[in-house]
Each structure stands twice: as structure tokens, then as C-alpha cells.
Backbone as CSV, one residue per row, in Angstrom:
resi,resn,N_x,N_y,N_z,CA_x,CA_y,CA_z,C_x,C_y,C_z
1,MET,44.409,-30.590,12.391,44.312,-29.960,11.029,43.879,-28.258,10.868
2,THR,44.505,-27.743,10.301,43.851,-26.087,10.211,43.428,-25.850,8.793
3,GLY,42.705,-24.771,9.061,42.275,-24.403,7.635,40.805,-24.815,7.205
4,LEU,40.339,-25.774,8.062,38.950,-26.261,8.107,37.952,-25.543,8.946
5,PRO,36.883,-25.161,8.479,35.747,-24.237,9.426,35.358,-25.320,10.498
6,SER,35.177,-25.066,11.655,34.652,-25.808,12.581,33.134,-25.819,12.471
7,PRO,32.764,-27.479,12.495,31.179,-27.397,12.582,30.349,-26.515,13.577
8,ARG,30.973,-26.318,14.557,30.486,-25.506,15.858,30.364,-24.201,15.505
9,ASN,31.139,-23.716,14.625,31.069,-22.133,14.282,30.318,-21.981,12.953
10,ALA,30.071,-23.136,12.552,29.555,-23.069,11.003,27.894,-22.299,11.167
11,GLU,27.406,-21.538,10.478,26.232,-20.814,10.731,25.185,-21.591,9.845
12,PRO,23.978,-21.661,10.415,22.666,-22.389,9.692,22.654,-21.743,8.535
13,ALA,22.513,-22.759,7.465,22.050,-22.022,6.109,20.607,-21.560,5.961
14,THR,20.538,-20.249,5.457,19.242,-19.749,5.472,18.827,-19.310,3.703
15,ALA,17.472,-19.516,3.537,16.959,-19.516,2.348,17.293,-18.055,1.926
16,GLY,17.663,-17.993,0.501,17.947,-16.596,0.109,16.574,-15.936,-0.497
17,PRO,16.656,-14.811,-0.902,15.634,-14.169,-1.515,14.748,-15.001,-2.459
18,ASN,15.474,-15.530,-3.360,14.690,-16.490,-4.301,14.029,-17.468,-3.727
19,GLY,14.605,-18.368,-2.897,14.157,-19.508,-2.088,12.957,-18.981,-1.281
20,GLY,13.126,-17.669,-0.674,11.975,-17.409,0.263,10.531,-16.960,-0.790
21,ARG,10.886,-16.334,-1.891,9.570,-16.165,-2.931,9.246,-17.410,-3.388
22,ARG,9.779,-18.505,-3.618,9.586,-19.680,-4.053,8.745,-20.200,-3.187
23,SER,9.104,-20.390,-1.942,8.094,-20.935,-0.770,6.979,-20.160,-0.384
24,LEU,6.990,-18.854,-0.651,5.688,-17.916,-0.636,4.942,-18.203,-1.652
25,GLY,5.183,-18.568,-2.841,4.595,-18.741,-3.921,4.003,-20.053,-3.801
26,VAL,4.486,-21.069,-3.244,3.991,-22.427,-2.985,2.941,-22.268,-2.148
27,MET,3.170,-21.459,-1.086,2.142,-21.571,-0.144,0.668,-20.770,-0.589
28,LEU,0.950,-19.805,-1.135,-0.338,-19.148,-1.860,-1.021,-19.906,-2.819
29,LEU,-0.046,-21.127,-3.713,-0.788,-21.844,-4.630,-1.416,-22.861,-3.876
30,LEU,-0.954,-23.430,-2.769,-1.520,-24.498,-1.949,-2.879,-23.970,-1.197
31,THR,-2.695,-22.791,-0.851,-4.067,-22.153,-0.334,-5.019,-21.945,-0.902
32,ALA,-4.785,-21.380,-2.284,-5.853,-21.157,-3.405,-6.350,-22.422,-3.776
33,LEU,-5.597,-23.318,-4.208,-5.975,-24.727,-4.392,-6.901,-25.385,-3.630
34,GLY,-6.315,-25.433,-2.308,-7.000,-26.134,-1.390,-8.398,-25.528,-0.953
35,ALA,-8.508,-24.100,-0.798,-9.727,-23.388,-0.667,-10.838,-23.615,-1.712
36,VAL,-10.328,-23.578,-3.114,-11.197,-23.766,-4.165,-11.785,-25.551,-4.199
37,LEU,-10.992,-26.233,-3.905,-11.217,-27.620,-3.790,-12.616,-27.763,-2.671
38,VAL,-12.168,-27.192,-1.483,-13.116,-27.273,-0.422,-14.453,-26.614,-0.684
39,LEU,-14.270,-25.267,-1.338,-15.429,-24.779,-1.424,-16.376,-25.239,-2.579
40,THR,-15.738,-25.793,-3.397,-16.602,-26.257,-4.468,-17.238,-27.604,-4.130
41,ALA,-16.272,-28.535,-3.285,-16.904,-29.850,-2.492,-17.817,-29.725,-1.688
42,VAL,-18.241,-28.578,-0.920,-19.277,-28.611,0.041,-20.448,-28.035,-0.706
43,GLY,-20.294,-27.692,-1.851,-21.490,-27.308,-2.583,-22.146,-28.428,-3.415
44,ARG,-21.318,-29.429,-3.427,-21.825,-30.703,-4.185,-22.375,-31.682,-3.418
45,THR,-23.143,-32.744,-4.106,-23.955,-33.529,-3.321,-23.105,-34.609,-2.580
46,TRP,-23.329,-34.787,-1.221,-22.301,-35.906,-0.631,-23.075,-37.082,-0.239
47,ALA,-24.433,-37.094,-0.034,-25.179,-38.382,-0.095,-26.411,-38.383,-0.485
48,GLU,-26.993,-39.449,-1.277,-28.109,-39.562,-1.660,-28.967,-40.900,-1.190
49,GLY,-30.361,-40.618,-1.053,-31.148,-42.031,-0.563,-32.554,-41.894,-0.960
50,ARG,-33.261,-42.604,-0.627,-34.884,-42.906,-0.799,-35.537,-43.091,0.462
51,VAL,-36.693,-42.537,0.375,-37.760,-42.712,1.472,-38.965,-43.378,0.641
52,GLY,-39.143,-44.667,0.918,-40.321,-45.390,0.192,-39.757,-45.703,-1.224
53,GLU,-40.424,-45.778,-2.159,-40.214,-46.141,-3.621,-40.051,-45.191,-4.500
54,GLN,-40.404,-43.811,-4.101,-40.440,-42.626,-5.194,-39.776,-41.378,-4.701
55,LEU,-39.738,-41.238,-3.482,-39.301,-40.091,-3.090,-37.627,-40.232,-2.849
56,GLU,-36.903,-39.422,-3.773,-35.386,-39.369,-3.507,-34.974,-38.015,-2.880
57,ILE,-34.052,-38.286,-2.100,-33.239,-37.373,-1.295,-31.914,-37.076,-1.288
58,SER,-31.275,-35.696,-1.377,-29.898,-35.715,-1.357,-29.535,-34.601,-0.640
59,VAL,-28.170,-34.559,0.008,-27.903,-33.271,0.684,-26.318,-32.969,0.246
60,THR,-26.143,-31.716,0.370,-24.810,-31.272,-0.047,-23.882,-31.376,1.373
61,GLY,-22.723,-31.143,0.901,-21.683,-31.068,2.059,-21.882,-29.889,3.049
62,SER,-22.329,-28.687,2.631,-22.505,-27.676,3.479,-23.944,-28.074,4.432
63,THR,-24.522,-28.573,3.777,-26.001,-29.267,4.503,-25.502,-30.129,5.829
64,ILE,-24.555,-31.006,5.432,-24.138,-31.894,6.440,-23.368,-31.300,7.646
65,SER,-22.326,-30.437,6.980,-21.678,-29.585,8.142,-21.067,-28.310,7.338
66,GLY,-21.230,-27.207,8.305,-20.728,-26.159,7.577,-19.352,-25.618,7.973
67,LEU,-18.676,-26.638,8.854,-17.136,-26.600,9.291,-16.184,-26.537,8.104
68,PRO,-16.233,-27.519,7.047,-15.268,-27.441,6.129,-15.072,-25.969,5.446
69,GLY,-16.358,-25.645,5.072,-16.408,-24.082,3.936,-15.967,-23.178,5.000
70,GLY,-16.232,-22.929,6.333,-16.199,-21.885,7.051,-14.551,-21.952,7.304
71,LEU,-13.856,-23.206,7.668,-12.697,-23.200,7.848,-11.624,-22.631,6.726
72,ALA,-12.155,-23.173,5.455,-11.436,-22.853,4.245,-11.535,-21.296,4.056
73,LEU,-12.485,-20.538,4.436,-12.553,-19.124,4.372,-11.449,-18.666,5.386
74,VAL,-11.548,-19.126,6.679,-10.644,-18.946,7.545,-9.260,-18.881,7.107
75,ALA,-8.884,-19.904,6.417,-7.554,-20.210,5.893,-7.105,-19.039,4.757
76,LEU,-8.086,-18.752,4.009,-7.961,-18.056,2.844,-7.601,-16.484,3.647
77,ALA,-8.125,-16.298,4.442,-8.214,-14.891,5.384,-6.728,-14.833,5.864
78,ALA,-6.377,-16.089,6.463,-4.817,-16.046,7.027,-3.990,-15.877,6.255
79,ALA,-4.104,-16.417,4.916,-3.154,-16.377,3.979,-2.758,-14.891,3.608
80,VAL,-3.939,-14.030,3.517,-3.673,-12.809,3.278,-2.862,-11.983,4.632
81,ALA,-3.424,-12.218,5.684,-2.853,-11.757,6.707,-1.234,-11.944,6.946
82,VAL,-0.630,-12.794,6.188,0.604,-13.071,6.430,1.344,-11.983,5.931
83,PHE,0.975,-11.121,4.909,1.636,-10.023,4.713,1.610,-8.817,5.441
84,ALA,0.791,-8.871,6.412,0.704,-7.654,7.485,1.250,-8.080,8.644
85,VAL,1.749,-9.113,9.079,2.267,-9.571,10.168,3.953,-9.982,10.062
86,ARG,4.794,-9.784,11.035,6.019,-10.471,10.883,6.275,-11.116,12.173
87,GLY,7.342,-12.039,12.227,7.910,-12.570,13.311,6.970,-13.748,13.941
88,ALA,6.739,-13.556,15.288,5.941,-14.381,15.676,4.302,-14.272,15.407
89,GLY,3.945,-13.196,14.860,2.638,-13.100,14.295,2.508,-14.045,13.102
90,ARG,3.498,-13.972,12.376,3.407,-14.849,11.079,3.567,-16.509,11.414
91,ILE,4.182,-16.711,12.506,4.269,-18.039,12.916,2.789,-18.593,13.434
92,ALA,2.125,-17.586,14.230,0.963,-17.718,14.784,-0.195,-17.988,13.573
93,VAL,-0.197,-17.174,12.397,-0.936,-17.317,11.548,-0.616,-18.543,10.679
94,GLY,0.496,-19.193,10.664,0.787,-20.393,9.931,0.054,-21.463,10.934
95,VAL,0.063,-21.552,12.142,-0.441,-22.683,13.057,-1.812,-22.520,12.780
96,LEU,-2.470,-21.267,12.632,-3.861,-21.077,12.389,-4.369,-22.085,11.142
97,VAL,-3.442,-21.749,10.135,-3.806,-22.325,9.025,-3.824,-23.865,8.957
98,VAL,-2.608,-24.323,9.586,-2.450,-25.768,9.799,-3.807,-26.131,10.772
99,LEU,-4.185,-25.801,11.810,-5.382,-26.184,12.362,-6.589,-26.029,11.557
100,ALA,-6.975,-25.037,10.685,-7.988,-24.745,9.800,-7.819,-26.103,8.787
101,GLY,-6.734,-26.430,8.211,-6.697,-27.454,7.304,-7.013,-28.835,7.927
102,LEU,-6.552,-29.170,8.976,-6.820,-30.388,9.720,-8.240,-30.400,10.265
103,GLY,-9.070,-29.347,10.520,-10.446,-29.290,10.876,-11.172,-29.505,9.503
104,VAL,-10.802,-28.891,8.493,-11.613,-29.262,7.254,-11.436,-30.837,6.959
105,ALA,-10.241,-31.416,7.110,-10.171,-32.779,6.668,-10.795,-33.606,7.760
106,ALA,-10.869,-33.307,9.016,-11.748,-34.049,9.770,-13.376,-33.910,9.765
107,GLY,-13.520,-32.751,9.314,-15.211,-32.628,9.054,-15.492,-33.186,7.787
108,ALA,-14.494,-33.467,6.787,-14.758,-34.021,5.563,-14.967,-35.663,5.684
109,VAL,-14.128,-36.216,6.568,-13.947,-37.374,6.812,-15.444,-37.803,7.521
110,LEU,-15.707,-37.216,8.587,-17.131,-37.302,9.258,-18.227,-37.126,8.439
111,GLY,-18.243,-36.095,7.642,-19.233,-36.049,6.580,-19.438,-36.986,5.514
112,ALA,-18.385,-37.842,5.502,-18.386,-38.925,4.369,-19.151,-39.986,4.547
113,TYR,-19.524,-40.252,6.078,-20.121,-41.313,6.572,-21.341,-40.849,7.348
114,ASP,-21.890,-39.594,7.334,-22.900,-38.953,7.876,-24.080,-39.497,7.244
115,ASN,-25.222,-40.116,7.992,-26.621,-40.268,7.466,-27.485,-39.542,8.118
116,GLY,-27.184,-38.845,9.404,-28.094,-38.018,10.130,-28.778,-37.034,9.272
117,ALA,-27.976,-36.367,8.229,-28.394,-35.134,7.627,-29.516,-35.699,6.271
118,LEU,-29.363,-36.845,5.953,-30.213,-37.507,4.986,-31.555,-37.775,5.774
119,ASP,-31.491,-38.139,7.018,-32.704,-38.552,7.787,-33.535,-37.360,8.120
120,ALA,-32.661,-36.071,8.493,-33.412,-34.846,8.787,-33.941,-34.641,7.308
121,GLU,-33.530,-34.619,6.518,-34.140,-34.072,5.002,-35.322,-34.936,4.641
122,ALA,-35.264,-35.966,4.948,-36.422,-37.081,4.815,-37.610,-36.542,5.883
123,GLY,-37.199,-36.247,6.972,-38.277,-35.869,7.933,-38.884,-34.461,7.486
124,ARG,-38.075,-33.731,7.043,-38.382,-32.468,6.595,-39.546,-32.453,5.355
125,LYS,-39.212,-33.327,4.468,-40.018,-33.395,3.330,-41.326,-34.179,3.887
126,LEU,-41.235,-35.223,4.499,-42.429,-35.794,5.073,-42.943,-35.194,6.086
127,ALA,-42.458,-34.369,6.649,-42.960,-33.765,8.115,-43.211,-34.827,8.989
128,LEU,-42.233,-35.762,9.064,-42.568,-36.834,9.879,-41.049,-37.022,10.875
129,VAL,-40.965,-36.826,12.098,-39.564,-36.715,13.011,-38.876,-38.198,12.599
130,SER,-39.657,-39.244,12.706,-39.102,-40.827,12.804,-38.666,-41.213,11.373
131,ALA,-38.894,-40.111,10.198,-38.539,-40.892,8.975,-37.046,-41.015,8.636
132,GLN,-36.785,-42.243,7.909,-35.343,-42.573,7.890,-35.323,-42.695,6.158
133,ALA,-34.078,-42.392,5.938,-33.695,-42.652,4.476,-33.222,-43.937,4.311
134,GLU,-33.248,-44.510,3.104,-32.860,-45.813,2.769,-32.083,-45.949,1.512
135,GLN,-31.397,-46.923,1.225,-30.499,-47.064,-0.026,-29.689,-45.950,-0.098
136,ILE,-28.910,-45.634,0.791,-28.094,-44.555,0.793,-26.950,-44.588,0.292
137,THR,-26.440,-43.864,-0.712,-25.127,-43.834,-1.285,-24.575,-42.631,-1.161
138,HIS,-22.863,-42.530,-0.958,-22.077,-41.468,-0.730,-21.259,-41.112,-1.955
139,SER,-21.214,-39.855,-2.185,-20.277,-39.551,-3.412,-18.767,-39.411,-2.990
140,ALA,-18.129,-39.155,-4.019,-16.597,-38.901,-3.688,-16.268,-37.357,-3.367
141,TRP,-17.247,-36.372,-3.384,-17.041,-35.119,-2.819,-16.320,-34.912,-1.523
142,PRO,-16.853,-35.755,-0.547,-15.973,-35.516,0.902,-14.681,-35.747,0.749
143,TRP,-14.022,-36.666,-0.227,-12.721,-36.805,-0.397,-11.799,-35.623,-0.971
144,VAL,-12.604,-34.982,-1.862,-12.199,-33.877,-2.558,-12.006,-32.674,-1.485
145,ALA,-12.731,-32.754,-0.587,-12.708,-31.751,0.500,-11.650,-32.186,1.417
146,LEU,-11.454,-33.354,1.808,-10.447,-33.946,2.483,-8.954,-33.574,1.585
147,ALA,-8.767,-33.673,0.631,-7.447,-33.295,-0.086,-7.408,-31.759,-0.147
148,GLY,-8.468,-31.121,-0.229,-8.348,-29.674,0.030,-7.950,-29.040,1.359
149,GLY,-8.297,-30.094,2.187,-7.939,-29.561,3.707,-6.465,-29.896,3.942
150,LEU,-6.173,-31.053,3.292,-4.562,-31.388,3.445,-3.793,-30.359,3.122
151,LEU,-4.335,-29.896,1.813,-3.411,-28.690,1.135,-3.316,-27.525,1.923
152,LEU,-4.112,-27.302,2.668,-4.243,-26.092,3.386,-3.573,-26.169,4.556
153,ALA,-3.308,-27.465,5.076,-2.599,-27.753,6.292,-1.139,-27.553,5.959
154,GLY,-0.776,-27.985,4.710,0.609,-27.799,4.032,0.969,-26.385,3.656
155,ALA,0.096,-25.633,3.484,0.492,-24.128,3.380,0.753,-23.662,4.525
156,GLY,0.008,-24.089,5.850,0.263,-23.535,7.147,1.611,-23.984,7.526
157,LEU,1.853,-25.120,7.220,3.265,-25.738,7.720,4.605,-24.969,6.785
158,LEU,4.259,-24.566,5.789,5.425,-23.822,4.848,5.583,-22.469,5.682
159,THR,4.127,-21.862,5.868,4.234,-20.535,6.558,5.118,-20.483,7.717
160,VAL,4.948,-21.591,8.841,5.533,-21.876,10.210,6.898,-22.008,9.741
161,ARG,7.517,-22.765,8.739,8.707,-22.850,8.721,9.541,-21.996,7.849
162,TYR,8.885,-21.433,6.847,9.611,-20.341,6.131,9.185,-18.928,6.035
163,GLY,8.049,-18.805,6.731,7.365,-17.355,6.816,8.359,-15.958,7.452
164,SER,9.263,-16.591,8.116,10.028,-15.313,8.785,10.990,-14.872,7.505
165,GLY,11.215,-15.420,6.613,12.159,-14.859,5.274,11.319,-14.312,4.226
166,TRP,9.847,-14.516,4.550,9.067,-13.942,3.448,9.125,-12.200,3.614
167,PRO,8.753,-11.428,2.247,8.573,-10.262,2.481,7.222,-9.802,3.074
168,ALA,7.455,-8.604,3.523,6.237,-8.006,4.156,5.831,-6.534,3.422
169,MET,4.708,-6.012,3.628,4.376,-4.992,3.462,5.755,-3.813,3.369
170,GLY,5.550,-3.045,2.004,6.783,-2.098,2.122,6.546,-0.901,3.193
171,ALA,7.367,-0.093,3.325,7.316,1.137,4.181,6.258,2.096,3.735
172,ARG,5.907,2.054,2.605,4.979,2.940,2.039,3.471,2.587,2.773
173,TYR,3.184,1.636,3.264,2.184,1.188,4.027,2.109,1.530,5.224
174,ASP,3.239,1.937,5.936,3.387,2.385,7.371,2.700,3.788,7.373
175,ALA,2.317,4.022,8.640,2.011,5.367,8.977,3.087,6.478,8.760
176,PRO,2.862,7.486,8.054,3.932,8.388,8.194,4.349,9.124,9.220
177,ALA,5.589,9.211,9.408,6.079,9.919,10.735,6.021,11.329,10.486
178,ARG,5.558,11.998,11.404,5.419,13.573,11.395,6.946,13.946,11.671
179,LYS,7.159,15.112,10.634,8.598,15.663,10.701,8.257,17.080,11.703
180,ALA,9.421,17.056,12.417,9.257,18.329,13.385,9.705,19.495,12.441
181,PRO,8.836,20.437,13.000,8.942,21.830,11.984,10.504,22.351,12.250
182,ALA,11.211,22.781,11.378,12.409,23.618,11.331,12.382,24.727,12.356
183,ARG,13.333,24.425,13.327,13.426,25.848,14.149,14.340,26.838,13.621
184,LYS,13.678,27.891,13.811,14.509,29.095,13.112,15.600,29.605,14.203
185,PRO,16.498,30.155,13.774,17.494,30.595,14.581,17.035,31.860,15.649
186,SER,17.121,31.785,16.828,16.633,32.683,17.557,17.639,33.993,17.407
187,ALA,16.984,35.255,17.221,17.473,36.612,16.943,17.985,37.276,18.332
188,GLY,17.627,36.771,19.284,17.892,36.976,20.632,17.037,38.370,21.037
189,PRO,17.085,38.997,22.203,16.524,40.220,22.484,16.998,41.222,21.887
190,ALA,16.069,42.154,21.575,16.469,43.365,20.672,16.908,44.340,21.840
191,GLY,18.070,44.947,21.519,18.811,45.953,22.361,18.473,47.315,22.085
192,THR,18.805,48.382,22.992,18.785,49.538,22.730,19.728,50.177,21.829
193,PRO,19.522,51.269,21.125,20.991,51.810,20.466,22.486,51.954,21.303
194,ALA,22.011,52.264,22.811,23.175,52.337,23.343,23.944,50.928,23.571
195,ASP,23.030,50.218,23.805,23.693,48.606,23.982,24.441,48.146,22.734
196,LEU,23.756,48.500,21.610,24.431,48.118,20.617,25.908,48.903,20.244
197,TRP,26.050,50.165,20.437,27.226,50.973,20.503,28.089,50.398,21.619
198,GLN,27.769,50.026,22.769,28.652,49.431,23.767,29.151,47.954,23.232
199,ALA,28.386,47.214,22.672,28.891,46.009,22.139,29.835,46.371,21.040
200,LEU,29.648,47.046,19.995,30.635,47.494,19.100,32.031,48.121,19.785
201,ASP,31.878,48.823,20.762,32.931,49.125,21.418,33.904,48.073,22.025
202,ARG,33.285,47.038,22.465,33.695,45.836,23.241,34.382,44.952,21.996
203,GLY,34.145,45.187,20.715,34.760,44.555,19.617,33.496,43.362,19.190
204,GLU,32.212,43.277,19.656,31.621,42.359,19.558,30.491,42.584,18.355
205,ASP,29.924,41.923,17.746,29.036,41.677,16.790,27.605,41.579,17.090
206,PRO,27.066,42.850,17.159,25.810,42.825,17.875,24.423,42.189,17.104
207,THR,24.835,41.735,15.566,23.827,41.216,14.713,23.726,39.630,15.030
208,HIS,24.616,39.149,15.826,24.582,37.477,16.184,23.867,37.304,17.472
């Protein structure tokens, strides 16, 4: 049969301008929401316990590990850098955000079951190296940080998949090109009056 396009010659579908802007907007939303969740969660109490009957102790997520909060800031910076790079650089930024998001998730899971920070806090308050916390309870904030990390990883995957079609900085942000000064027409060497008369006798225009 004729008249039907061959699948071999069919060009792959590409996202149009609207689709590119939509995926860019989703990436920015995921990055912002994920970073807010992580940075909020690490400032909250992740674990509580007691030492003896009266001393209550607690630790925040940032006390247990600085990894989730630090990687969330890295992901935020990378999202801004997306607008300054193109091509392979944009894919590299996306991979960086994916790794940052997975690192946040891993740090959150490890921190959810960490008791060492409570023991260290107990030892600091009692000035005893061997002090240990008891009646330990863990909050849900580590899982909020985990959700934020997964959102950041999703933003990185969107960057890897669709980043090549996203708009970049306009030409007005590029370094201005220096314009070469206009060359004036050469007047040629000045001749003597005798040379001018000889040129007129030959039918030449001595003014050119």
C-alpha cells in the first residue's frame, strides 16, 4: 500500500512550547515544595527520650544529621542553575538534583531510627559519656523529610527528561559583542598639481 508514512521514517514526537513550559513549571513546583518540606522537617523534633525519671531530652532532625537540609539547599541552587546552562550541562544538573533528593531520602530514613543523637544529648546534659536515653519515641517528621526528598528526586528526573526543551536565559544576558568600527574609505595618497592635470588628460577622475 502507498500513501502511508513509514514508521521507520517517522520522526519522534517532541514537546511543544506549551508542554515544555508546563514540565518546567512542574519541576519548579516539585523543587520548591520538596525543599520546604525538608527544611521544615529538619528543624522539628525527630526523637524524644528520658534519662532517669525527670530529665527529658529531644533532638531535631538537623541535630541527628545535617545531610538532608544541606542536600535540599543544593537542589534549590541546582534548580536556579537550570536557567543558566543548556544541553549536557542541563542534564548534569538534573542528575545532581536526583542524587540530592535520594540522599535526602536516605538520610531521613536513617535518622528516623537513630538513637545515637539522643544518647549524645543525654551525655552532654549530664556530663557523662556513658549516659543513655530511655523511653525513646520518634516523631513523623523524618517521613515528611523523606517525602520532600522524593519530590526533589522527581524534579531532577523531569530535568533530565525534558530539560533540553526548556527556555534558557535570553540573549540580553549574554556578553555584548563588540562592534568593529566602520572603516572610512581611503582617500589615497595626495598627488601634486602636475599629477592631477596628467590624470585629467588621461580621462581619469583624480577625486576617486
